[in-house]
All heavy atoms as atom14 arrays in JSON, in Angstrom:
{
  "sequence": "MIGLPAGTRVWLAASVTDMQAGFNSLAAKVQTVLERDPFCGHVFVFRGKRGSLVT",
  "atom14_mask": [
    [1, 1, 1, 1, 1, 1, 1, 1, 0, 0, 0, 0, 0, 0],
    [1, 1, 1, 1, 1, 1, 1, 1, 0, 0, 0, 0, 0, 0],
    [1, 1, 1, 1, 0, 0, 0, 0, 0, 0, 0, 0, 0, 0],
    [1, 1, 1, 1, 1, 1, 1, 1, 0, 0, 0, 0, 0, 0],
    [1, 1, 1, 1, 1, 1, 1, 0, 0, 0, 0, 0, 0, 0],
    [1, 1, 1, 1, 1, 0, 0, 0, 0, 0, 0, 0, 0, 0],
    [1, 1, 1, 1, 0, 0, 0, 0, 0, 0, 0, 0, 0, 0],
    [1, 1, 1, 1, 1, 1, 1, 0, 0, 0, 0, 0, 0, 0],
    [1, 1, 1, 1, 1, 1, 1, 1, 1, 1, 1, 0, 0, 0],
    [1, 1, 1, 1, 1, 1, 1, 0, 0, 0, 0, 0, 0, 0],
    [1, 1, 1, 1, 1, 1, 1, 1, 1, 1, 1, 1, 1, 1],
    [1, 1, 1, 1, 1, 1, 1, 1, 0, 0, 0, 0, 0, 0],
    [1, 1, 1, 1, 1, 0, 0, 0, 0, 0, 0, 0, 0, 0],
    [1, 1, 1, 1, 1, 0, 0, 0, 0, 0, 0, 0, 0, 0],
    [1, 1, 1, 1, 1, 1, 0, 0, 0, 0, 0, 0, 0, 0],
    [1, 1, 1, 1, 1, 1, 1, 0, 0, 0, 0, 0, 0, 0],
    [1, 1, 1, 1, 1, 1, 1, 0, 0, 0, 0, 0, 0, 0],
    [1, 1, 1, 1, 1, 1, 1, 1, 0, 0, 0, 0, 0, 0],
    [1, 1, 1, 1, 1, 1, 1, 1, 0, 0, 0, 0, 0, 0],
    [1, 1, 1, 1, 1, 1, 1, 1, 1, 0, 0, 0, 0, 0],
    [1, 1, 1, 1, 1, 0, 0, 0, 0, 0, 0, 0, 0, 0],
    [1, 1, 1, 1, 0, 0, 0, 0, 0, 0, 0, 0, 0, 0],
    [1, 1, 1, 1, 1, 1, 1, 1, 1, 1, 1, 0, 0, 0],
    [1, 1, 1, 1, 1, 1, 1, 1, 0, 0, 0, 0, 0, 0],
    [1, 1, 1, 1, 1, 1, 0, 0, 0, 0, 0, 0, 0, 0],
    [1, 1, 1, 1, 1, 1, 1, 1, 0, 0, 0, 0, 0, 0],
    [1, 1, 1, 1, 1, 0, 0, 0, 0, 0, 0, 0, 0, 0],
    [1, 1, 1, 1, 1, 0, 0, 0, 0, 0, 0, 0, 0, 0],
    [1, 1, 1, 1, 1, 1, 1, 1, 1, 0, 0, 0, 0, 0],
    [1, 1, 1, 1, 1, 1, 1, 0, 0, 0, 0, 0, 0, 0],
    [1, 1, 1, 1, 1, 1, 1, 1, 1, 0, 0, 0, 0, 0],
    [1, 1, 1, 1, 1, 1, 1, 0, 0, 0, 0, 0, 0, 0],
    [1, 1, 1, 1, 1, 1, 1, 0, 0, 0, 0, 0, 0, 0],
    [1, 1, 1, 1, 1, 1, 1, 1, 0, 0, 0, 0, 0, 0],
    [1, 1, 1, 1, 1, 1, 1, 1, 1, 0, 0, 0, 0, 0],
    [1, 1, 1, 1, 1, 1, 1, 1, 1, 1, 1, 0, 0, 0],
    [1, 1, 1, 1, 1, 1, 1, 1, 0, 0, 0, 0, 0, 0],
    [1, 1, 1, 1, 1, 1, 1, 0, 0, 0, 0, 0, 0, 0],
    [1, 1, 1, 1, 1, 1, 1, 1, 1, 1, 1, 0, 0, 0],
    [1, 1, 1, 1, 1, 1, 0, 0, 0, 0, 0, 0, 0, 0],
    [1, 1, 1, 1, 0, 0, 0, 0, 0, 0, 0, 0, 0, 0],
    [1, 1, 1, 1, 1, 1, 1, 1, 1, 1, 0, 0, 0, 0],
    [1, 1, 1, 1, 1, 1, 1, 0, 0, 0, 0, 0, 0, 0],
    [1, 1, 1, 1, 1, 1, 1, 1, 1, 1, 1, 0, 0, 0],
    [1, 1, 1, 1, 1, 1, 1, 0, 0, 0, 0, 0, 0, 0],
    [1, 1, 1, 1, 1, 1, 1, 1, 1, 1, 1, 0, 0, 0],
    [1, 1, 1, 1, 1, 1, 1, 1, 1, 1, 1, 0, 0, 0],
    [1, 1, 1, 1, 0, 0, 0, 0, 0, 0, 0, 0, 0, 0],
    [1, 1, 1, 1, 1, 1, 1, 1, 1, 0, 0, 0, 0, 0],
    [1, 1, 1, 1, 1, 1, 1, 1, 1, 1, 1, 0, 0, 0],
    [1, 1, 1, 1, 0, 0, 0, 0, 0, 0, 0, 0, 0, 0],
    [1, 1, 1, 1, 1, 1, 0, 0, 0, 0, 0, 0, 0, 0],
    [1, 1, 1, 1, 1, 1, 1, 1, 0, 0, 0, 0, 0, 0],
    [1, 1, 1, 1, 1, 1, 1, 0, 0, 0, 0, 0, 0, 0],
    [1, 1, 1, 1, 1, 1, 1, 0, 0, 0, 0, 0, 0, 0]
  ],
  "atom14_positions": [
    [[93.09, 112.12, 106.33], [91.71, 111.92, 105.89], [90.91, 113.13, 106.32], [91.0, 113.57, 107.43], [91.17, 110.63, 106.5], [89.76, 110.4, 106.09], [89.23, 108.85, 106.8], [88.71, 108.03, 105.33], [0.0, 0.0, 0.0], [0.0, 0.0, 0.0], [0.0, 0.0, 0.0], [0.0, 0.0, 0.0], [0.0, 0.0, 0.0], [0.0, 0.0, 0.0]],
    [[90.01, 113.56, 105.4], [89.18, 114.7, 105.69], [87.83, 114.18, 106.17], [87.17, 113.41, 105.46], [88.96, 115.55, 104.39], [90.29, 116.14, 103.96], [87.94, 116.65, 104.66], [90.22, 116.79, 102.66], [0.0, 0.0, 0.0], [0.0, 0.0, 0.0], [0.0, 0.0, 0.0], [0.0, 0.0, 0.0], [0.0, 0.0, 0.0], [0.0, 0.0, 0.0]],
    [[87.44, 114.58, 107.32], [86.13, 114.15, 107.88], [85.04, 115.08, 107.37], [85.16, 116.24, 107.14], [0.0, 0.0, 0.0], [0.0, 0.0, 0.0], [0.0, 0.0, 0.0], [0.0, 0.0, 0.0], [0.0, 0.0, 0.0], [0.0, 0.0, 0.0], [0.0, 0.0, 0.0], [0.0, 0.0, 0.0], [0.0, 0.0, 0.0], [0.0, 0.0, 0.0]],
    [[83.88, 114.47, 107.02], [82.75, 115.2, 106.52], [81.71, 115.33, 107.62], [81.53, 114.4, 108.38], [82.16, 114.51, 105.28], [83.11, 114.34, 104.12], [82.42, 113.5, 103.01], [83.52, 115.69, 103.58], [0.0, 0.0, 0.0], [0.0, 0.0, 0.0], [0.0, 0.0, 0.0], [0.0, 0.0, 0.0], [0.0, 0.0, 0.0], [0.0, 0.0, 0.0]],
    [[80.96, 116.44, 107.65], [79.97, 116.58, 108.6], [78.86, 115.54, 108.45], [78.65, 115.03, 107.32], [79.34, 117.96, 108.36], [80.42, 118.69, 107.54], [81.2, 117.62, 106.8], [0.0, 0.0, 0.0], [0.0, 0.0, 0.0], [0.0, 0.0, 0.0], [0.0, 0.0, 0.0], [0.0, 0.0, 0.0], [0.0, 0.0, 0.0], [0.0, 0.0, 0.0]],
    [[78.2, 115.18, 109.55], [77.09, 114.25, 109.48], [76.05, 114.69, 108.46], [75.73, 115.9, 108.42], [76.47, 114.03, 110.84], [0.0, 0.0, 0.0], [0.0, 0.0, 0.0], [0.0, 0.0, 0.0], [0.0, 0.0, 0.0], [0.0, 0.0, 0.0], [0.0, 0.0, 0.0], [0.0, 0.0, 0.0], [0.0, 0.0, 0.0], [0.0, 0.0, 0.0]],
    [[75.49, 113.79, 107.71], [74.46, 114.13, 106.71], [74.99, 114.57, 105.41], [74.17, 114.85, 104.51], [0.0, 0.0, 0.0], [0.0, 0.0, 0.0], [0.0, 0.0, 0.0], [0.0, 0.0, 0.0], [0.0, 0.0, 0.0], [0.0, 0.0, 0.0], [0.0, 0.0, 0.0], [0.0, 0.0, 0.0], [0.0, 0.0, 0.0], [0.0, 0.0, 0.0]],
    [[76.28, 114.66, 105.23], [76.84, 115.1, 103.96], [76.77, 113.89, 102.97], [77.16, 112.78, 103.31], [78.29, 115.54, 104.14], [78.35, 116.59, 105.01], [78.93, 115.88, 102.79], [0.0, 0.0, 0.0], [0.0, 0.0, 0.0], [0.0, 0.0, 0.0], [0.0, 0.0, 0.0], [0.0, 0.0, 0.0], [0.0, 0.0, 0.0], [0.0, 0.0, 0.0]],
    [[76.29, 114.15, 101.78], [76.24, 113.11, 100.8], [77.35, 113.29, 99.76], [77.81, 114.39, 99.47], [74.91, 113.19, 100.01], [73.71, 112.75, 100.85], [72.51, 112.79, 100.02], [71.35, 112.3, 100.81], [70.1, 112.15, 100.32], [69.89, 112.4, 99.08], [69.18, 111.72, 101.14], [0.0, 0.0, 0.0], [0.0, 0.0, 0.0], [0.0, 0.0, 0.0]],
    [[77.85, 112.18, 99.24], [78.85, 112.2, 98.23], [78.21, 111.74, 96.92], [77.76, 110.62, 96.86], [80.09, 111.33, 98.56], [81.13, 111.37, 97.42], [80.69, 111.85, 99.89], [0.0, 0.0, 0.0], [0.0, 0.0, 0.0], [0.0, 0.0, 0.0], [0.0, 0.0, 0.0], [0.0, 0.0, 0.0], [0.0, 0.0, 0.0], [0.0, 0.0, 0.0]],
    [[78.24, 112.56, 95.9], [77.66, 112.25, 94.62], [78.8, 111.99, 93.62], [79.68, 112.79, 93.42], [76.82, 113.45, 94.12], [75.61, 113.75, 94.96], [75.65, 114.5, 96.1], [74.28, 113.4, 94.77], [74.42, 114.62, 96.59], [73.5, 113.94, 95.74], [73.63, 112.68, 93.78], [72.14, 113.81, 95.92], [72.25, 112.56, 93.91], [71.55, 113.1, 94.96]],
    [[78.73, 110.82, 92.97], [79.77, 110.42, 91.97], [79.12, 110.43, 90.57], [78.2, 109.66, 90.36], [80.33, 109.09, 92.29], [81.32, 108.51, 91.32], [82.56, 109.39, 91.19], [81.74, 107.14, 91.71], [0.0, 0.0, 0.0], [0.0, 0.0, 0.0], [0.0, 0.0, 0.0], [0.0, 0.0, 0.0], [0.0, 0.0, 0.0], [0.0, 0.0, 0.0]],
    [[79.64, 111.28, 89.74], [79.17, 111.33, 88.34], [79.59, 110.12, 87.6], [80.85, 109.83, 87.54], [79.62, 112.61, 87.66], [0.0, 0.0, 0.0], [0.0, 0.0, 0.0], [0.0, 0.0, 0.0], [0.0, 0.0, 0.0], [0.0, 0.0, 0.0], [0.0, 0.0, 0.0], [0.0, 0.0, 0.0], [0.0, 0.0, 0.0], [0.0, 0.0, 0.0]],
    [[78.71, 109.34, 87.1], [78.99, 108.08, 86.42], [79.55, 108.26, 85.05], [80.3, 107.44, 84.51], [77.79, 107.17, 86.4], [0.0, 0.0, 0.0], [0.0, 0.0, 0.0], [0.0, 0.0, 0.0], [0.0, 0.0, 0.0], [0.0, 0.0, 0.0], [0.0, 0.0, 0.0], [0.0, 0.0, 0.0], [0.0, 0.0, 0.0], [0.0, 0.0, 0.0]],
    [[79.18, 109.33, 84.38], [79.65, 109.56, 83.01], [81.0, 110.3, 83.04], [81.44, 110.88, 84.03], [78.64, 110.38, 82.28], [78.47, 111.67, 82.87], [0.0, 0.0, 0.0], [0.0, 0.0, 0.0], [0.0, 0.0, 0.0], [0.0, 0.0, 0.0], [0.0, 0.0, 0.0], [0.0, 0.0, 0.0], [0.0, 0.0, 0.0], [0.0, 0.0, 0.0]],
    [[81.64, 110.25, 81.87], [82.95, 110.92, 81.7], [82.74, 112.38, 81.69], [81.8, 112.95, 81.09], [83.61, 110.44, 80.37], [84.88, 111.18, 80.12], [83.87, 108.96, 80.43], [0.0, 0.0, 0.0], [0.0, 0.0, 0.0], [0.0, 0.0, 0.0], [0.0, 0.0, 0.0], [0.0, 0.0, 0.0], [0.0, 0.0, 0.0], [0.0, 0.0, 0.0]],
    [[83.62, 113.13, 82.4], [83.56, 114.59, 82.5], [84.86, 115.16, 81.88], [85.95, 114.63, 82.09], [83.48, 115.02, 83.94], [82.33, 114.36, 84.49], [83.3, 116.48, 84.07], [0.0, 0.0, 0.0], [0.0, 0.0, 0.0], [0.0, 0.0, 0.0], [0.0, 0.0, 0.0], [0.0, 0.0, 0.0], [0.0, 0.0, 0.0], [0.0, 0.0, 0.0]],
    [[84.7, 116.23, 81.14], [85.87, 116.96, 80.66], [86.59, 117.6, 81.79], [86.07, 118.53, 82.46], [85.42, 118.03, 79.64], [86.55, 118.86, 79.08], [87.68, 118.49, 79.3], [86.29, 119.92, 78.44], [0.0, 0.0, 0.0], [0.0, 0.0, 0.0], [0.0, 0.0, 0.0], [0.0, 0.0, 0.0], [0.0, 0.0, 0.0], [0.0, 0.0, 0.0]],
    [[87.77, 117.14, 82.1], [88.51, 117.55, 83.26], [89.11, 118.97, 83.07], [89.69, 119.52, 84.04], [89.54, 116.57, 83.67], [89.07, 115.16, 84.0], [87.72, 115.24, 85.25], [88.65, 115.5, 86.7], [0.0, 0.0, 0.0], [0.0, 0.0, 0.0], [0.0, 0.0, 0.0], [0.0, 0.0, 0.0], [0.0, 0.0, 0.0], [0.0, 0.0, 0.0]],
    [[89.01, 119.55, 81.9], [89.42, 120.91, 81.67], [88.33, 121.89, 81.94], [88.51, 123.09, 81.92], [89.92, 121.07, 80.25], [91.15, 120.27, 79.95], [91.61, 120.41, 78.51], [90.91, 120.94, 77.64], [92.77, 119.9, 78.21], [0.0, 0.0, 0.0], [0.0, 0.0, 0.0], [0.0, 0.0, 0.0], [0.0, 0.0, 0.0], [0.0, 0.0, 0.0]],
    [[87.14, 121.41, 82.26], [86.03, 122.24, 82.59], [86.25, 123.01, 83.85], [86.83, 122.44, 84.83], [84.76, 121.45, 82.72], [0.0, 0.0, 0.0], [0.0, 0.0, 0.0], [0.0, 0.0, 0.0], [0.0, 0.0, 0.0], [0.0, 0.0, 0.0], [0.0, 0.0, 0.0], [0.0, 0.0, 0.0], [0.0, 0.0, 0.0], [0.0, 0.0, 0.0]],
    [[85.86, 124.25, 83.9], [86.04, 125.05, 85.12], [84.99, 124.77, 86.09], [84.03, 123.98, 85.92], [0.0, 0.0, 0.0], [0.0, 0.0, 0.0], [0.0, 0.0, 0.0], [0.0, 0.0, 0.0], [0.0, 0.0, 0.0], [0.0, 0.0, 0.0], [0.0, 0.0, 0.0], [0.0, 0.0, 0.0], [0.0, 0.0, 0.0], [0.0, 0.0, 0.0]],
    [[85.07, 125.46, 87.28], [84.11, 125.24, 88.31], [82.66, 125.6, 87.88], [81.76, 124.89, 88.22], [84.5, 126.11, 89.58], [83.54, 125.96, 90.65], [83.56, 124.86, 91.46], [82.59, 126.88, 90.92], [82.67, 124.68, 92.55], [81.69, 126.81, 91.92], [81.76, 125.67, 92.75], [0.0, 0.0, 0.0], [0.0, 0.0, 0.0], [0.0, 0.0, 0.0]],
    [[82.56, 126.68, 87.11], [81.23, 127.08, 86.68], [80.52, 126.03, 85.87], [79.36, 125.79, 85.98], [81.31, 128.44, 85.91], [81.62, 129.57, 86.84], [81.44, 129.52, 88.06], [82.22, 130.64, 86.29], [0.0, 0.0, 0.0], [0.0, 0.0, 0.0], [0.0, 0.0, 0.0], [0.0, 0.0, 0.0], [0.0, 0.0, 0.0], [0.0, 0.0, 0.0]],
    [[81.33, 125.4, 84.95], [80.77, 124.34, 84.06], [80.35, 123.09, 84.93], [79.28, 122.53, 84.67], [81.86, 123.91, 83.07], [81.39, 122.87, 82.29], [0.0, 0.0, 0.0], [0.0, 0.0, 0.0], [0.0, 0.0, 0.0], [0.0, 0.0, 0.0], [0.0, 0.0, 0.0], [0.0, 0.0, 0.0], [0.0, 0.0, 0.0], [0.0, 0.0, 0.0]],
    [[81.21, 122.74, 85.92], [80.88, 121.59, 86.76], [79.6, 121.94, 87.65], [78.78, 121.05, 87.84], [82.07, 121.15, 87.6], [83.25, 120.66, 86.86], [84.43, 120.46, 87.79], [82.91, 119.45, 86.02], [0.0, 0.0, 0.0], [0.0, 0.0, 0.0], [0.0, 0.0, 0.0], [0.0, 0.0, 0.0], [0.0, 0.0, 0.0], [0.0, 0.0, 0.0]],
    [[79.53, 123.13, 88.1], [78.42, 123.52, 88.94], [77.13, 123.53, 88.08], [76.05, 123.14, 88.58], [78.64, 124.94, 89.52], [0.0, 0.0, 0.0], [0.0, 0.0, 0.0], [0.0, 0.0, 0.0], [0.0, 0.0, 0.0], [0.0, 0.0, 0.0], [0.0, 0.0, 0.0], [0.0, 0.0, 0.0], [0.0, 0.0, 0.0], [0.0, 0.0, 0.0]],
    [[77.24, 123.91, 86.82], [76.08, 123.9, 85.93], [75.62, 122.44, 85.76], [74.39, 122.17, 85.68], [76.38, 124.55, 84.59], [0.0, 0.0, 0.0], [0.0, 0.0, 0.0], [0.0, 0.0, 0.0], [0.0, 0.0, 0.0], [0.0, 0.0, 0.0], [0.0, 0.0, 0.0], [0.0, 0.0, 0.0], [0.0, 0.0, 0.0], [0.0, 0.0, 0.0]],
    [[76.58, 121.45, 85.64], [76.21, 120.04, 85.52], [75.41, 119.6, 86.7], [74.48, 118.82, 86.65], [77.48, 119.17, 85.27], [77.93, 119.17, 83.87], [78.92, 118.06, 83.7], [79.24, 117.98, 82.27], [79.86, 116.73, 81.87], [0.0, 0.0, 0.0], [0.0, 0.0, 0.0], [0.0, 0.0, 0.0], [0.0, 0.0, 0.0], [0.0, 0.0, 0.0]],
    [[75.89, 120.0, 87.87], [75.22, 119.64, 89.19], [73.79, 120.13, 89.1], [72.86, 119.43, 89.48], [75.95, 120.16, 90.39], [75.13, 120.01, 91.63], [77.27, 119.48, 90.5], [0.0, 0.0, 0.0], [0.0, 0.0, 0.0], [0.0, 0.0, 0.0], [0.0, 0.0, 0.0], [0.0, 0.0, 0.0], [0.0, 0.0, 0.0], [0.0, 0.0, 0.0]],
    [[73.61, 121.39, 88.67], [72.26, 121.98, 88.63], [71.33, 121.29, 87.55], [70.23, 121.01, 87.85], [72.3, 123.41, 88.32], [72.91, 124.22, 89.52], [73.09, 125.69, 89.19], [73.48, 126.04, 88.06], [72.8, 126.53, 90.15], [0.0, 0.0, 0.0], [0.0, 0.0, 0.0], [0.0, 0.0, 0.0], [0.0, 0.0, 0.0], [0.0, 0.0, 0.0]],
    [[71.86, 121.06, 86.38], [71.02, 120.58, 85.32], [70.86, 119.02, 85.31], [69.72, 118.53, 85.11], [71.59, 120.96, 83.93], [72.92, 120.47, 83.82], [71.53, 122.44, 83.75], [0.0, 0.0, 0.0], [0.0, 0.0, 0.0], [0.0, 0.0, 0.0], [0.0, 0.0, 0.0], [0.0, 0.0, 0.0], [0.0, 0.0, 0.0], [0.0, 0.0, 0.0]],
    [[71.91, 118.29, 85.62], [71.82, 116.81, 85.61], [71.29, 116.28, 86.84], [70.34, 115.42, 86.92], [73.16, 116.22, 85.2], [73.13, 114.7, 85.2], [73.6, 116.67, 83.84], [0.0, 0.0, 0.0], [0.0, 0.0, 0.0], [0.0, 0.0, 0.0], [0.0, 0.0, 0.0], [0.0, 0.0, 0.0], [0.0, 0.0, 0.0], [0.0, 0.0, 0.0]],
    [[71.84, 116.66, 88.0], [71.46, 116.11, 89.24], [70.29, 116.88, 89.94], [69.76, 116.43, 90.89], [72.66, 116.15, 90.25], [73.83, 115.25, 89.84], [74.97, 115.44, 90.77], [73.48, 113.82, 89.79], [0.0, 0.0, 0.0], [0.0, 0.0, 0.0], [0.0, 0.0, 0.0], [0.0, 0.0, 0.0], [0.0, 0.0, 0.0], [0.0, 0.0, 0.0]],
    [[70.04, 118.04, 89.41], [69.02, 118.94, 89.91], [69.26, 119.23, 91.4], [68.35, 119.1, 92.21], [67.62, 118.34, 89.64], [67.33, 118.23, 88.19], [65.96, 117.61, 87.91], [65.28, 117.14, 88.87], [65.57, 117.58, 86.76], [0.0, 0.0, 0.0], [0.0, 0.0, 0.0], [0.0, 0.0, 0.0], [0.0, 0.0, 0.0], [0.0, 0.0, 0.0]],
    [[70.46, 119.57, 91.7], [70.91, 119.89, 93.1], [71.59, 121.2, 93.13], [72.06, 121.76, 92.09], [71.88, 118.83, 93.62], [71.35, 117.45, 93.67], [70.38, 117.29, 94.81], [69.89, 115.9, 94.78], [68.68, 115.56, 95.14], [67.89, 116.45, 95.64], [68.29, 114.32, 95.09], [0.0, 0.0, 0.0], [0.0, 0.0, 0.0], [0.0, 0.0, 0.0]],
    [[71.62, 121.82, 94.3], [72.32, 123.11, 94.46], [73.84, 122.77, 94.7], [74.15, 122.07, 95.68], [71.78, 123.82, 95.67], [72.49, 125.13, 95.97], [73.28, 125.58, 95.21], [72.22, 125.68, 97.08], [0.0, 0.0, 0.0], [0.0, 0.0, 0.0], [0.0, 0.0, 0.0], [0.0, 0.0, 0.0], [0.0, 0.0, 0.0], [0.0, 0.0, 0.0]],
    [[74.7, 123.26, 93.83], [76.14, 122.91, 94.03], [76.76, 123.52, 95.31], [77.86, 123.14, 95.68], [76.79, 123.49, 92.77], [75.87, 124.49, 92.23], [74.53, 124.08, 92.68], [0.0, 0.0, 0.0], [0.0, 0.0, 0.0], [0.0, 0.0, 0.0], [0.0, 0.0, 0.0], [0.0, 0.0, 0.0], [0.0, 0.0, 0.0], [0.0, 0.0, 0.0]],
    [[76.11, 124.4, 95.97], [76.57, 125.08, 97.17], [75.81, 124.54, 98.44], [75.87, 125.26, 99.44], [76.44, 126.58, 97.06], [77.11, 127.13, 95.87], [76.39, 127.56, 94.73], [78.5, 127.21, 95.82], [77.05, 128.03, 93.64], [79.17, 127.71, 94.69], [78.47, 128.1, 93.62], [0.0, 0.0, 0.0], [0.0, 0.0, 0.0], [0.0, 0.0, 0.0]],
    [[75.24, 123.35, 98.33], [74.43, 122.86, 99.44], [75.21, 122.22, 100.54], [74.67, 121.81, 101.58], [73.39, 121.88, 98.94], [74.03, 120.39, 98.23], [0.0, 0.0, 0.0], [0.0, 0.0, 0.0], [0.0, 0.0, 0.0], [0.0, 0.0, 0.0], [0.0, 0.0, 0.0], [0.0, 0.0, 0.0], [0.0, 0.0, 0.0], [0.0, 0.0, 0.0]],
    [[76.54, 121.99, 100.3], [77.39, 121.37, 101.32], [77.64, 119.87, 100.98], [78.52, 119.28, 101.7], [0.0, 0.0, 0.0], [0.0, 0.0, 0.0], [0.0, 0.0, 0.0], [0.0, 0.0, 0.0], [0.0, 0.0, 0.0], [0.0, 0.0, 0.0], [0.0, 0.0, 0.0], [0.0, 0.0, 0.0], [0.0, 0.0, 0.0], [0.0, 0.0, 0.0]],
    [[77.07, 119.34, 99.99], [77.39, 117.95, 99.62], [78.65, 117.94, 98.73], [79.09, 119.0, 98.31], [76.23, 117.3, 98.83], [74.98, 117.19, 99.6], [74.89, 116.52, 100.82], [73.73, 117.7, 99.39], [73.67, 116.53, 101.3], [72.92, 117.28, 100.47], [0.0, 0.0, 0.0], [0.0, 0.0, 0.0], [0.0, 0.0, 0.0], [0.0, 0.0, 0.0]],
    [[79.24, 116.77, 98.54], [80.47, 116.63, 97.76], [80.09, 116.05, 96.39], [79.44, 114.95, 96.36], [81.48, 115.76, 98.52], [82.71, 115.55, 97.68], [81.82, 116.34, 99.88], [0.0, 0.0, 0.0], [0.0, 0.0, 0.0], [0.0, 0.0, 0.0], [0.0, 0.0, 0.0], [0.0, 0.0, 0.0], [0.0, 0.0, 0.0], [0.0, 0.0, 0.0]],
    [[80.52, 116.68, 95.35], [80.24, 116.19, 93.96], [81.55, 115.79, 93.37], [82.47, 116.61, 93.24], [79.52, 117.24, 93.15], [78.2, 117.68, 93.74], [78.11, 118.78, 94.59], [77.07, 116.96, 93.5], [76.92, 119.16, 95.13], [75.84, 117.34, 94.01], [75.77, 118.42, 94.86], [0.0, 0.0, 0.0], [0.0, 0.0, 0.0], [0.0, 0.0, 0.0]],
    [[81.63, 114.49, 92.93], [82.87, 113.97, 92.4], [82.73, 113.66, 90.86], [81.72, 113.03, 90.57], [83.33, 112.68, 93.17], [84.59, 112.12, 92.6], [83.43, 113.0, 94.62], [0.0, 0.0, 0.0], [0.0, 0.0, 0.0], [0.0, 0.0, 0.0], [0.0, 0.0, 0.0], [0.0, 0.0, 0.0], [0.0, 0.0, 0.0], [0.0, 0.0, 0.0]],
    [[83.62, 114.14, 90.09], [83.56, 113.93, 88.62], [84.84, 113.15, 88.24], [85.91, 113.36, 88.81], [83.58, 115.26, 87.86], [82.37, 116.13, 88.24], [82.45, 116.99, 89.28], [81.2, 115.96, 87.57], [81.36, 117.79, 89.63], [80.15, 116.78, 87.87], [80.16, 117.63, 88.91], [0.0, 0.0, 0.0], [0.0, 0.0, 0.0], [0.0, 0.0, 0.0]],
    [[84.73, 112.2, 87.27], [85.84, 111.42, 86.82], [86.23, 111.73, 85.41], [85.42, 112.12, 84.59], [85.52, 109.91, 86.96], [84.54, 109.4, 85.96], [84.37, 107.88, 86.16], [83.87, 107.27, 84.93], [84.7, 106.72, 84.01], [85.98, 106.64, 84.22], [84.17, 106.24, 82.93], [0.0, 0.0, 0.0], [0.0, 0.0, 0.0], [0.0, 0.0, 0.0]],
    [[87.54, 111.53, 85.14], [88.07, 111.82, 83.79], [87.81, 110.58, 82.86], [87.21, 109.59, 83.21], [0.0, 0.0, 0.0], [0.0, 0.0, 0.0], [0.0, 0.0, 0.0], [0.0, 0.0, 0.0], [0.0, 0.0, 0.0], [0.0, 0.0, 0.0], [0.0, 0.0, 0.0], [0.0, 0.0, 0.0], [0.0, 0.0, 0.0], [0.0, 0.0, 0.0]],
    [[88.23, 110.7, 81.62], [87.95, 109.7, 80.61], [88.54, 108.33, 80.96], [87.93, 107.3, 80.81], [88.59, 110.21, 79.25], [88.29, 109.29, 78.1], [88.81, 109.91, 76.81], [88.39, 109.09, 75.59], [88.87, 109.66, 74.4], [0.0, 0.0, 0.0], [0.0, 0.0, 0.0], [0.0, 0.0, 0.0], [0.0, 0.0, 0.0], [0.0, 0.0, 0.0]],
    [[89.78, 108.34, 81.47], [90.4, 107.06, 81.85], [89.93, 106.5, 83.19], [90.2, 105.33, 83.52], [91.95, 107.15, 81.85], [92.47, 107.37, 80.45], [94.01, 107.51, 80.56], [94.27, 108.88, 81.06], [95.42, 109.26, 81.52], [96.38, 108.45, 81.59], [95.56, 110.51, 81.98], [0.0, 0.0, 0.0], [0.0, 0.0, 0.0], [0.0, 0.0, 0.0]],
    [[89.31, 107.33, 83.96], [88.79, 106.89, 85.28], [89.9, 106.93, 86.32], [89.64, 106.6, 87.46], [0.0, 0.0, 0.0], [0.0, 0.0, 0.0], [0.0, 0.0, 0.0], [0.0, 0.0, 0.0], [0.0, 0.0, 0.0], [0.0, 0.0, 0.0], [0.0, 0.0, 0.0], [0.0, 0.0, 0.0], [0.0, 0.0, 0.0], [0.0, 0.0, 0.0]],
    [[91.11, 107.42, 85.96], [92.2, 107.44, 86.94], [92.32, 108.81, 87.61], [93.18, 108.99, 88.5], [93.54, 107.09, 86.3], [93.78, 108.04, 85.19], [0.0, 0.0, 0.0], [0.0, 0.0, 0.0], [0.0, 0.0, 0.0], [0.0, 0.0, 0.0], [0.0, 0.0, 0.0], [0.0, 0.0, 0.0], [0.0, 0.0, 0.0], [0.0, 0.0, 0.0]],
    [[91.49, 109.78, 87.18], [91.56, 111.13, 87.74], [90.12, 111.51, 88.17], [89.2, 111.39, 87.38], [92.06, 112.1, 86.67], [92.18, 113.53, 87.03], [93.24, 113.73, 88.17], [92.59, 114.36, 85.86], [0.0, 0.0, 0.0], [0.0, 0.0, 0.0], [0.0, 0.0, 0.0], [0.0, 0.0, 0.0], [0.0, 0.0, 0.0], [0.0, 0.0, 0.0]],
    [[90.0, 111.94, 89.41], [88.74, 112.42, 89.87], [88.91, 113.88, 90.39], [89.99, 114.24, 90.9], [88.17, 111.53, 91.0], [87.79, 110.19, 90.42], [89.06, 111.49, 92.16], [0.0, 0.0, 0.0], [0.0, 0.0, 0.0], [0.0, 0.0, 0.0], [0.0, 0.0, 0.0], [0.0, 0.0, 0.0], [0.0, 0.0, 0.0], [0.0, 0.0, 0.0]],
    [[87.83, 114.66, 90.36], [87.87, 116.02, 90.79], [86.7, 116.21, 91.73], [85.62, 115.79, 91.5], [87.76, 117.03, 89.64], [88.92, 116.87, 88.8], [87.76, 118.39, 90.13], [0.0, 0.0, 0.0], [0.0, 0.0, 0.0], [0.0, 0.0, 0.0], [0.0, 0.0, 0.0], [0.0, 0.0, 0.0], [0.0, 0.0, 0.0], [0.0, 0.0, 0.0]]
  ]
}
């Protein structure tokens, strides 16, 4: 199990995400949709169409 530093938030994207998208595309989603800095130290989780794959 990976321990996270105190104060770290985990953000779960509720909508379906294209799992072929690269890091830059996912970082852009964090900036535009969540209005957060993708490099702030929080964890952003995206799910695939079937919901059985998360990134």
